N, C-alpha and C positions, 0 to 999 in steps of 0.2 A: 552424405550431404555436405560435410565439411569440405571435401575435395571439390564438389561442384560449386560451392560458394567461392572458393579460392580461384577456380577456373573462371568464374563469371567476373570477378574483380580484375584478374590478370588480363582478360580479353577486352574488357570495356573501360578499365581505368588503369592503364599501364603506368601512369605517373604516381599512383598511390603505392606507398611502401607498406608491405604486408609482413607482419611478424606473428609468430605463434607462441603462446604462453600456456603454462599448466596452472590451473586453479582448481584442483580436484578433477577437472576435465579440461579439454583443450579450449582455449579462448583465442580468437584471432584479434589482432590489433592492427588497424589500418590508419596510417598517418597520412594526412592529405593537406594540401594548401587550401586557404580560405576560398579561393576561386572554384575549387572542385567540390566543396562541402555540400552545397544545396543539392546539386544533381546526384551526387553519390548517395546521400541519405534518401533522396526521393526513390532512387532505384532499389535500395534496400527495403524500403517500406512498401512501395507500390508494386514493384516488379518481382522482388524476391519474397515478398509477403512476410518480412520479419516484423517483430513486435518492438515497440519503443519502450524502454525501461525507465531511463532517467538521464539527466544531464549532471555531470560532475565537473565542477570548476575548482581548480587548484591555483593558488598564487605562490610562486616560488620567489626567490630573491631577484631573479633575472627575467622571468617570463610567466605568461599565463599558459596553463595546460587545460584545454577544454575537451571534455570527453563525452560523446553521445554513446549510450549503451543500447545495443539492439540484441534481440534474441529471437529464436524461432521454435515452434512446437517440435521440430525434428531434432532439437538438441544443440544447434549452433548458437554461439554467442560471439558478438563482434563489437569491439570498442572502436569508435571512429574518433581519432585524435587530431586536434589542431593545436599548434603552438604559436603564440604571439608574443612579441616583445612587451614588457610590462607597461611601457608608455602607450601602447596601442590598446584601446578599449572598445574598438568597433570591429564587429565580425558579422558575417551574413547570418540572417535568421533562416532556420530550416522550417519554421512553423507554417509557412505558406504552402509547403509541400508535405510536411509531416505534422499534421495538426496536433498530434499527441504531444509534441514538444512545446506547445503554446505556453502553458502555465510554467513549465520548467524555465523557459527563457525569461518570462516576466519576473519570476522569483530571482533569477540570477541578476537581472537588471537592477532590482531593488537592493539586493544584499551585497553585490560586488561592484555596482556602478558600470557594468558592461552595457554596451548598446548593441542590440541585435538589429542590424540594418535590414529594413524591409518588413519588420514585424508590424502588424496593423495596429497594435495597442499595447504600449508600454506605460509603466507608471501606475500609481494608485492600486497597489496589489498587496504585498505583504506588509509594508510599512505604512501605517495609517497616519492620521493627521498630527498626532502628538510627536512624531519623529521630525526633527528639523530637516529641511530640504537639503539634499546633498549628502546625507549621512548614509554610509554603506557599512553596516555592522559586521560583515564577514571579511572585510579587508584586513590585512595583517596590521595596518597602521591604526585600526580602531581599538581603543582601550575600553574593554567592557566593564572595567571597574570604576570608571568615571561617570558621573551623572551628566545627562544631556540637558541643554536648555530646552524649554518647551517649544513645540512647533505651533502651527496655527491651531485655532480652536476647532473642535470637531464640528461645530455648527456651520463652519464654512463649507463642509463637504456636501456635494450634491451628486446623486447617482447619474450615470450616463443614461439619457433617455433615448430610446431607439424609435419609439412610435411618435409620429407627428400628426396623426389623424385627429379630426375634430371629435371631442368627447373622450379621447384617450386619457387614462390616468394611471398612476403608479401606486401600488399598495405595498407598503413595507411590512415585512414580518420579521420580528426580532429587532436588535440582537439579544434582547433580554427576554427570558421566558420564565414561567413558573416551573416548579418541580426541579429536576436535575439536568435539564437540557443545557447543552453547551452553547456558547455565544456564537451566533452567526446571523447575518442579515440577508434576507431574500427580498429583492425588489421585483414584484410581479406587475407587469404592464399589460393593459387590456383596453379594449374599446367596448367591452360588454361583460359577459359572464366568463368567457373562456380566457385563460392566460395565454397571451401571444408571445411574451418574452419573459424569461426568468434570469435574473442577474444575481448570483450569489456573491456575498462579500464575507470572507472568512478572516482569520488571523487577528481577531480581537485580543487573543491571549498568546501572541507569538512569544515564545520563551527563549529562542536562540540557543537551543541545546547543542547544535553543531558548533557554535562558537564556544560554548562552555566546555566542550570536550577538548579543545585545543590545549596541548601541553599536559593533559591529565594522564595518569596511568590507566592502562586498558581496563583494569578491574573497577576503577572508578567510573569510567565511561559505560561499563556494563550496567551500572545502576541507572544511568540516564536512559539507556536502551530499554531497560525493564519498566521504567515508570513514566515515560512520556505518553504512553497510551496503554493504560492498564488492562483494557479489554483484550489486548493481543500481546501481552507482555512476554509470554513464552516464545511466540513466533519471532518477535523482534530480537530477543536475546539469542535465539538460535541462529538467526542470520548473522548477528554481530559476532558471536562466538565462532561461527564457521569461517568468517573472514580472518579473525585473529589466528585460528588454528591453521589456516592455509599459510599465513605469513610465517608462523613458527614451525610449520611442517609437523604438526602434532597429530599423532595417531590416536583416535578415540577408541576406547575399549568397546567391544561388541555389546556388552550389557548396557553401557551408557547409550548406545545408539538405539537399542530396543526401547529403553525407558523414554528417551526423547520422543520417539514416535508415539508411544502410548499417551504421554502427557500432552503432546501437540494436538492429538485428536480429541483428547478430553477437553482441551481449551476450545476447539472448534465446535464441539457439541454445545458447550455452555454458551458460547457466543451466538450460535444460531437459535438456541432456545430463547435467549434474550431478544433477538430480532423478531421472533414470532410473537413474543409477549407484547412488544411495542406495536406490531402490526395489528393484533387483536384490539389493543387499546385505541388505536387510531380510528378504527371502524366502530367504536362505542359498543363493542361486545364485552360487557363488563364481566360476565361469568367466564367466558373463554380467556379474557385477559388475566383474570385472577388465577385460573387453572394453569396457564402458561407461566405466570409469575411464580407460582408455587414450585413448578418444575425448575425454573431458573434458580430459585433459592436452593433447591436440592443439589443442583450441579455446583453451585458455589460452595456449599458445605462439603461436597465430595472432594472438590479441589483442595479445600482447607485440610480435610482429613488426610489427603495424600501428601501434601507438601508443607502444611503449616500455614498457608496463606490462601485466601479465597481467590486471588488472582494469580496464584502460582509464582509469586515473587520468590527469588532466592534459590531457585532450583538449578538453572543453567549456570555453568561457570566455564571459563576457557579451559578446554581439555576434557570436558565431560559434564558431570553433575556434582553438586555440592554435597549430596548424601545418597545413600542407598535406601531402598524401600523394601520391606519384607514382602515376600510373595503372597502371603495371606491377605495383606492389605490391598495389593493389586487386585486380587480376586474379589474382594469385597466391593471395591470401587467399581469394578467392571460389572458385577451383578447388579448393583444399585443403579448404575448408568443404563444398563439394559432395561431395567424396570421403568426408568424415565422414558426410554425409547418406546416401550410398549404403550405407555400412557399418551405419548405424543401421537402414535398411530391412531389411537382412539379419538384424540382431539382433531386430528386431520380429517377423519371420516365425518365428524360432526360439522366441521367448518365447510367441507365440500358439499354438504347437504343443506347448507343455510343460504337460501337464495339472496337474502339481503346483504350478506357478506360477499358473495360472489359478484353481485352487481357492482360493488365498489372496487373490485380488483380486475375483473375480466375486461380486456380492451382498454384499460386505463393505465397511464404511465408507460406507454409503449416506446421502446427504443429499438430501432432496426439493427440488424446485424452489421450492416455497412457503417452506420454511425457509431456503433459500439467499437468497432475495430479502428475507425478513424481517430477516436479518442483514446485508444489503447485501454479500454475499460477492462477490469479484472474481476476475478472471483465470481461469486454467485450472480452479481449484476450482469457480467458478461456471459456466463454460462446459460442464463435465462434467455439470451439472444442467439443461442446456437453456437457460441464460441467455447470450445472445450479446453481452452488454455488452463493448465494447472502445472505449477512448477514441480510438483511431486512427480509428474510424468514427463513434462517437456524437458526439464533440467534436473533429472533425479539426483538427489543429494543425500549425504549422510545416512540417516536411518532408513531412507526409502530405497536406496540402492537401485536395482532394476525394477522400476514401477510400471513397466510397459503394460501389465495386465490390470492395473488399477482402474476401477470403474469411475468415470467422471460423469456424473449426471448432467444432462443438458436438456433444455427446452428450446422451443423455436419462437414462441409468440412475443417474447420480450416485454410482457406486461407485468403488472403487479402480481397476478395469479401465478405466472411462470416463476417469478422470483420466490414466491412463497413455497412453491413445490420444490424448488432447488434446495431451500433451507431444510425442508423435511427430508428429502432424499439424501442429502449430504450427511445428515445426522446418522442415518442408518449405515452409510458407508463407513463413517468414522467409528461407529460401534464395532463393526466387523474388523476394521483394522486394529482396534484396541484388543479385540479377542485374539486375532492372529499373532499380534506382538507378544501377548502374554504366553500363548502356547509354545512359542519358539524362543522365549527369552533365555539367554544363556546365563550361566553363573560367571562370577569374576568381578574385577574392580569396576568402578563407575567413573573413574577419572584417571587421566594419564599421569604418570609419575613426574614428568617434567613438562610444565606448561609455560615455559619462558618463551617470549617472542621478542625478536630483535627488530632490525629495520626491514621494511618491506611495504608492499601495498597489495591489497587483494579485495575481491568482491565476494561477499557472502549473501546467500538468499534463502528464503523459505516461503512456503505457501501459507500465509497467515489466513485466519478465518475470512477476512474480507478480500483476499487475493494475494498475489505475489508481492513480497517485500524484498528490497535490495539494500544492503549496507556496504558502502565503499569505505575502506579504512586504509590510511597510510600512517606508518609509525617510524620513529627514529631508532637509533642504536640502543637506546635504553628501554625501548618498548613503549614509549609515550606516544600518544595519538597526536599526529600533526594535522590530519584532516579526516573528518568523518562525515559522510554524506548519506542521507537517507532518501530512499525512494519508496513511499508507502502506498498501499492500495487505495486508501481513501483519497489521497491527493489526486490520483488518476481518476477515480470515480466521481469526485466532486466536479472535476472538469467537465464530465459528461452528464452531470445530474440534470442540467437544464433541458436536455433532450426529453427526459421523462415528464417534466413538469409542464412543458409548453403544449398548447392546443388542448388542454383539459380544463375543467371548471375549477374555480377557486376552492370549492369544498373538497376537491380531490387532493389538494396539495399535501396536507398532513399524512394522508394515506400513502401517497407516492413516496414521500420522504421516509416514512417508516419502512416501506418495502425494500428500500435500497440497502439498509443495514450499514450506514456510513458512520464514521467517527470524525468529529471535528478535531479532536486532539491529535490524530495522526497527521493532520495538515498544519495545525498551529504548533509546530515543533520548534 
């Protein structure tokens, strides 16, 4: 397929310069002029059926380097590169043809001050009202250590109204909630009982971790990767470490690879159990929610027993793992995880026989496969729509090696019930992967002897519980991070969330939200 992609580009876009790089596997880099960008990206997304991963913006002393990252289920990865003089801040928007790039361009406009010509809606995105107009915090000239003067008052902000019909109104939900919910505002527009438009507003707690990483040692940035979204900390550190290990050409010991797989799947199980507990709570099934919450707590305790932390902090390090784990402890964690899996199967049988529960999920929160692909949705949310994309299989990495035989559960309906079934099915797949990893786990060291990294740039990725995550890293000669760019699954899935919430009743909203298993922290980074 790599050859056919090169042939397609050579035959249809002769002016585009094509290079080949190694990043654990072959990555094509296509450098093109701004005038060719939109049509080229359209062909990749629509004709070649490649997936859109993320937009990487780098500001050097002389120029902008703008990189659109595409990949395909068959294993190809293509970086589409455009260079612009630093004084030029206008370039074509590809979002009109590749809708998945919509939020990525809006984010770059806010943070870097770039203008994507032709984009239908720029501004009012990441930087809320308290940011002074014209501030671009990712520019190299921005001093993050200095306080900013206050911007306009938040009371000045008004949501964009799409409905003009008589009797239409907008209902705000959030951004402040009880319990432990993260801050996010949803404006639901309607002329009756059904929600016709859903407008999410995130980034109330934008932390600027990509800016904080600049000039830091890689091991310090690893802490940021670990803690910006604790519910998927191992997956994010795995992607970051893989990028750094590619830069340093570090060979990971076989035992470390097996342990990484075991722990990554343990994290997936815990994440999915948590999602199921929230789903039961959203439908007011108090007993089922309590049972699922007890199982979530058991998985958290098992994570702590294995690593010393309930969210698996401190395990991954550049070059492998920070510690070895006795085989007996692995067996104990696996056995208790399998017991949780058995109790989950019993819970599933009860839920699927509860008509009041099924009525709230079946044919509710439907996302079509076509819409899910147009938004490049990821993980369980996409697999519930029939999209079997999973980076463990599409772009097999590190501990997964040749994962062509990996079973990827998919459903077709795209509703809340399909998403629930995916969560249950993926838990059983993960438990089997943990069992297989333990049975074949070799002896030996768990970290490379030399984990030094010099200058370079690389992309690391992993299949997080919510979907594929991408970490782009550039370092200098001392191994300090010059640029770190995150592409998270929740950022992609929040972009498509409105598809599920629209054309359904107000009372369905919290259930649809719970069924998606999304993280606000993965976006508010």
